[in-house]
C-alpha positions in Angstrom: -44.8 28.5 -17.2 -45.2 30.6 -20.3 -42.6 33.3 -20.3 -42.2 36.3 -22.6 -38.8 38.0 -22.8 -38.8 41.4 -24.4 -35.5 43.1 -25.6 -34.9 45.2 -28.6 -31.6 43.4 -29.1 -32.5 40.0 -27.9 -31.0 37.9 -26.4 -29.0 40.8 -24.8 -29.0 40.3 -21.0 -31.1 37.2 -21.4 -28.5 35.2 -23.4 -27.9 32.6 -20.6 -31.3 32.9 -18.9 -33.5 32.1 -21.9 -32.1 28.7 -22.7 -31.9 27.8 -19.0 -35.6 28.5 -18.6 -36.3 26.3 -21.7 -34.2 23.5 -20.2 -36.4 23.6 -17.1 -39.5 23.0 -19.2 -40.9 26.5 -19.5 -42.3 27.8 -22.8 -40.1 30.8 -23.6 -41.0 33.3 -26.4 -39.0 36.4 -27.3 -40.2 39.7 -28.7 -37.6 42.0 -30.3 -37.1 44.8 -32.8 -37.5 43.9 -36.5 -33.9 45.0 -37.3 -32.4 42.7 -34.7 -30.5 40.0 -36.7 -29.0 38.1 -33.8 -29.4 34.4 -34.1 -31.2 32.5 -31.3 -32.9 29.2 -30.8 -35.7 30.8 -28.8 -38.9 31.3 -30.8 -38.7 35.0 -31.7 -41.3 37.5 -32.9 -40.5 41.0 -34.1 -42.2 44.3 -33.8 -41.9 47.0 -36.5 -40.1 50.2 -35.6 -41.8 53.7 -36.0 -41.3 55.1 -39.5 -39.2 58.0 -38.2 -38.0 59.5 -34.9 -40.0 62.3 -33.2 -39.2 65.8 -34.3 -37.5 67.6 -31.4 -39.0 70.9 -32.5 -42.4 69.5 -31.7 -41.8 67.2 -28.8 -39.1 69.4 -27.2 -38.1 67.9 -23.7 -40.5 65.0 -24.4 -38.5 63.8 -27.4 -37.2 60.7 -25.6 -40.5 59.9 -24.0 -42.2 60.2 -27.3 -39.7 57.9 -28.9 -40.1 55.3 -26.2 -43.9 55.4 -26.2 -43.9 55.1 -30.0 -41.8 52.0 -29.6 -44.0 50.7 -26.8 -47.1 51.1 -29.0 -45.5 48.9 -31.7 -44.6 46.4 -29.0 -48.1 46.4 -27.7 -49.6 45.9 -31.2 -47.3 42.9 -31.8 -48.3 41.5 -28.4 -51.9 41.7 -29.3 -51.1 39.6 -32.4 -49.4 37.1 -30.2 -52.5 37.0 -27.9 -55.3 37.0 -30.4 -53.9 35.1 -33.4 -51.6 32.7 -31.6 -53.3 32.4 -28.3 -50.2 33.1 -26.3 -50.8 34.3 -22.8 -47.7 34.6 -20.7 -47.5 33.9 -17.0 -44.4 36.1 -16.7 -43.2 39.1 -18.9 -39.6 40.1 -18.4 -38.4 43.0 -20.4 -35.6 45.6 -20.4 -37.0 49.0 -19.3 -34.4 51.1 -21.2 -36.3 51.4 -24.4 -39.9 51.6 -23.2 -40.8 48.2 -24.5 -42.8 47.1 -21.4 -44.8 50.3 -21.0 -48.1 49.0 -22.4 -47.8 45.2 -22.0 -49.9 45.2 -18.8 -52.8 46.4 -20.9 -52.5 43.4 -23.2 -51.9 40.8 -20.5 -53.2 42.2 -17.2 -52.9 38.8 -15.5 -49.2 38.3 -16.2 -46.5 39.1 -13.7 -44.4 42.0 -15.1 -40.7 42.1 -14.4 -38.3 44.7 -15.7 -34.5 44.8 -16.1 -33.6 48.1 -14.4 -30.2 48.8 -15.8 -29.7 52.5 -15.1 -31.7 55.6 -14.0 -30.4 58.9 -15.4 -29.7 61.9 -13.1 -29.0 65.5 -13.8 -26.1 65.5 -11.4 -23.8 63.0 -9.8 -23.7 60.3 -12.4 -22.6 60.4 -16.1 -24.0 63.7 -17.1 -21.6 66.5 -16.4 -18.9 64.1 -15.1 -16.4 65.0 -17.9 -16.7 68.8 -18.5 -14.7 68.4 -21.7 -17.6 66.6 -23.4 -20.7 67.7 -21.5 -22.3 70.8 -20.3 -24.0 71.3 -17.0 -26.4 74.1 -17.7 -30.1 74.2 -16.9 -31.2 73.0 -20.4 -29.0 69.9 -20.2 -30.3 69.1 -16.7 -33.9 69.5 -17.7 -33.4 67.2 -20.7 -32.0 64.5 -18.4 -34.9 64.8 -16.0 -37.3 64.4 -18.9 -35.5 61.2 -19.9 -36.5 59.7 -16.6 -40.2 59.6 -17.6 -40.4 56.2 -19.3 -38.0 54.6 -16.8 -40.1 55.8 -13.8 -43.4 54.6 -15.5 -41.8 51.2 -16.2 -40.9 50.9 -12.5 -44.4 52.0 -11.3 -46.0 49.3 -13.4 -43.5 46.5 -12.6 -44.2 43.8 -10.1 -40.5 43.3 -9.7 -37.2 44.6 -11.1 -33.6 43.4 -11.5 -30.3 45.3 -11.6 -26.9 43.6 -12.2 -25.0 45.6 -9.5 -25.7 47.5 -6.3 -24.4 50.7 -7.8 -26.7 50.5 -10.8 -29.7 49.7 -8.5 -28.8 52.7 -6.3 -29.2 55.1 -9.3 -33.0 54.5 -9.0 -35.1 56.7 -6.6 -35.5 55.4 -3.1 -39.3 54.8 -3.8 -38.4 52.1 -6.3 -35.4 50.6 -4.5 -37.4 47.9 -2.6 -38.6 46.5 -5.9 -35.1 45.8 -7.2 -33.3 42.5 -6.8 -29.5 42.5 -7.4 -28.4 39.7 -9.6 -25.6 40.0 -12.2 -26.1 38.4 -15.7 -23.2 36.1 -14.8 -19.7 35.3 -16.1 -18.9 31.9 -17.6 -15.8 31.3 -15.6 -15.5 27.7 -17.0 -15.1 29.0 -20.5 -13.3 32.3 -19.6 -10.1 31.1 -17.9 -6.4 31.3 -18.3 -4.8 29.9 -21.5 -1.1 30.1 -21.5 -1.1 28.9 -25.1 -3.4 31.6 -26.5 -2.2 33.5 -29.5 -3.7 35.9 -32.0 -2.7 37.2 -35.4 -3.1 40.9 -35.7 -4.1 42.5 -39.0 -0.5 43.5 -39.6 0.4 39.8 -39.7 2.2 40.0 -36.3 1.3 37.1 -33.9 1.0 37.9 -30.2 1.0 35.3 -27.6 0.3 34.9 -23.9 3.4 36.2 -22.0 4.0 38.9 -24.6 4.0 42.5 -23.5 0.5 43.4 -24.6 -1.7 46.2 -23.3 -5.4 46.0 -24.2 -8.4 48.3 -24.1 -12.0 47.3 -25.0 -15.2 49.3 -25.5 -18.2 48.9 -27.7 -17.2 52.1 -29.4 -14.2 54.4 -29.1 -15.8 57.3 -27.3 -15.5 59.6 -24.2 -18.0 57.6 -22.0 -15.5 54.8 -21.8 -12.5 57.0 -21.3 -11.0 56.4 -24.7 -9.5 59.9 -24.8 -7.8 59.4 -21.4 -6.4 56.0 -22.4 -5.0 57.3 -25.7 -3.6 60.4 -24.2 -1.6 58.2 -21.7 -0.1 56.1 -24.5 2.8 58.3 -25.6 4.6 57.9 -22.2 3.8 54.2 -22.2 5.1 53.5 -25.6 8.3 55.5 -25.0 9.0 53.7 -21.7 8.1 50.2 -22.9 9.7 49.7 -26.3 8.5 46.2 -26.7 4.8 46.8 -25.8 2.0 46.3 -28.3 -1.3 48.0 -27.7 -4.5 46.3 -28.9 -7.7 48.3 -29.0 -11.1 46.8 -29.6 -14.0 49.1 -30.3 -16.1 50.4 -33.2 -16.2 54.0 -34.6 -19.9 54.6 -33.8 -21.5 56.3 -30.7 -23.1 54.2 -28.1 -23.4 56.9 -25.4 -23.2 60.6 -25.3 -22.8 63.0 -28.3 -21.2 62.4 -31.6 -18.0 64.4 -32.4 -18.4 67.6 -34.5 -17.1 65.7 -37.5 -15.6 62.3 -38.2 -15.2 59.8 -35.4 -13.9 60.1 -31.9 -11.0 57.9 -32.8 -10.0 60.3 -35.6 -10.4 63.2 -33.3 -8.2 61.8 -30.6 -5.6 60.5 -33.0 -5.4 63.9 -34.7 -4.7 65.4 -31.3 -1.9 62.9 -30.7 -0.4 63.1 -34.2 3.4 62.5 -34.1 3.3 61.5 -30.5 2.5 57.8 -30.7 4.0 55.0 -32.8 1.0 53.7 -34.6 2.9 50.7 -35.8 2.5 49.4 -32.3 -1.1 50.5 -31.7 -3.6 48.1 -33.3 -7.2 49.2 -33.8 -9.2 46.1 -34.4 -12.7 47.6 -34.5 -15.4 45.2 -33.3 -14.2 41.6 -33.2 -16.0 38.2 -32.8 -16.4 37.1 -29.2 -13.8 34.3 -29.5 -11.2 36.8 -30.6 -12.0 39.0 -27.6 -11.5 36.0 -25.4 -8.1 35.1 -26.9 -6.9 38.7 -26.6 -7.9 38.9 -22.9 -6.0 35.6 -22.3 -3.0 37.2 -24.0 -3.2 40.6 -22.3 -0.5 41.4 -19.8 -2.3 44.6 -18.7 -6.0 45.6 -19.5 -7.2 49.2 -19.1 -10.8 49.8 -18.3 -12.3 53.3 -17.9 -15.9 54.4 -17.5 -17.7 57.5 -16.4 -20.3 56.8 -13.6 -22.4 54.6 -15.8 -23.3 51.0 -16.6 -20.5 48.6 -15.8 -19.2 46.7 -18.9 -19.3 42.9 -19.1 -15.8 43.1 -20.6 -14.2 44.2 -17.3 -15.5 41.2 -15.3 -14.7 38.9 -18.2 -11.1 40.2 -18.3 -10.8 39.6 -14.6 -12.1 36.0 -15.0 -9.2 35.4 -17.4 -6.7 36.8 -14.9 -5.9 40.0 -16.8 -4.2 42.6 -14.7 -7.0 45.2 -14.8 -6.2 48.9 -14.3 -9.5 50.7 -14.0 -11.0 54.1 -13.3 -11.8 55.0 -9.8 -15.5 55.5 -10.5 -18.5 54.2 -8.6 -19.5 51.2 -10.8 -15.9 50.0 -10.8 -15.2 50.4 -7.1 -18.0 47.9 -6.3 -15.8 45.2 -7.9 -12.2 46.3 -7.7 -10.2 47.2 -4.6 -7.0 49.0 -5.4 -4.0 46.8 -4.7 -6.1 43.7 -3.9 -7.7 42.5 -7.2 -6.6 45.2 -9.6 -5.4 48.8 -9.7 -7.5 52.0 -9.6 -6.5 55.3 -11.1 -8.4 58.6 -11.0 -10.3 58.9 -14.3 -8.7 62.2 -15.3 -5.2 61.5 -14.1 -3.4 60.9 -17.4 0.1 60.8 -15.8 -1.3 58.4 -13.2 -2.6 56.1 -16.0 0.8 56.2 -17.8 2.7 55.3 -14.7 0.3 52.5 -13.6 0.4 50.9 -17.1 4.2 51.2 -17.4 4.7 49.6 -13.9 2.3 46.8 -14.6 3.8 46.0 -18.0 7.3 46.1 -16.6 6.8 43.6 -13.7 4.0 41.1 -14.5 5.3 38.6 -11.9 4.9 41.2 -9.1 1.2 41.5 -9.9 0.4 37.8 -10.2 -1.5 37.9 -6.9 -3.7 40.6 -8.2 -4.5 38.6 -11.3 -5.4 35.6 -9.3 -7.5 37.6 -6.9 -9.3 39.2 -9.8 -10.4 35.8 -11.0 -11.4 34.7 -7.5 -13.5 37.8 -7.2 -15.5 36.8 -10.3 -15.8 33.2 -9.2 -17.1 34.1 -5.7 -19.5 36.8 -6.8 -20.4 36.6 -10.5 -20.0 33.0 -11.5 -22.7 32.2 -14.1 -23.6 28.6 -13.4 -23.0 28.4 -9.6 -24.3 31.8 -8.5 -26.0 34.0 -11.0 -28.0 31.7 -13.2 -29.7 29.8 -10.4 -30.7 33.2 -8.8 -32.0 34.5 -12.1 -34.1 31.5 -12.6 -35.6 31.8 -9.1 -36.3 35.5 -9.8 -38.3 34.7 -12.9 -40.0 31.7 -11.2 -41.0 34.0 -8.2 -39.1 32.0 -5.6 -37.3 35.1 -4.4 
């Protein structure tokens, strides 16, 4: 088969699927944004981005839709080049619907089967928007803006022959009229590579070396920001550091904004640390920024306790990966997490906003790692039984693309 994978940050969710399809003899081609610099062995073509974003004063509530259709137009023009100059005619197109890239591809290749990665469908109430009143407003203007953001996502689903979501919770964010189109298959966790290593060690920027067995508390997010509960985690640290004098806290995450609004000034990390000035021992709190993936793996193998928080939004790969490495995960009691973690069975759950509860849970887990060994082992077993890349997810992903399911 001839397969076109479309993702502005390719390989993205297709990291394992693309080479697996090639190994099965399919011709796989990728189409991605011109600024994407990720290395890949897949033949990759790039579309130019619009010169400038739409002016909200003109597009108003249609700003997101305008931006997505502008991108879709560039994708379609690049697709025409692939068709007319290179003779490429895919049997299957599989693209992420989040950035509008698939919107016009049926007009270029009407005979192709069109699949979309349906990651999340925004809602004015009940999901991420308005969940944390400290950082979001719930007035009519905000609600209308969210409804307007649904436009390109709904159109992508209307056009699609099939769709895929990584979790039941994420699939259920989509309207009932689309739900029958969605197949649930996670991207997969490589449990062979991501396993326990009792010899793992890591040199922190300070020069200190931490090792598996040390009292290390970890937190990971793409960026330090409210969507992933960074403020709650940091606000819980004073009590933790006071109670656990040997604990080292390692925080992975950049200073940008992935989701939600930017702070009034500076970075969210600066805002939160300013709030906590004088209350935490920064010599024991290590902000690493974004790190190479092998560093993340070593740190999860070292971690005695791993904190994961999220508003009702897309579940992070990092939580499942930490579980695969038998980290003791303490996570927020929010919808996407509750699909995976059962409190007291394969992890601990704490109310997102309960700062005292977070402090207590992390202190208890740091103090008695042997008591929570069964949770750590159950966490890995959960991933092996439900999200294992090679045994479960990848075979199902291949069948999804090859139209066998």
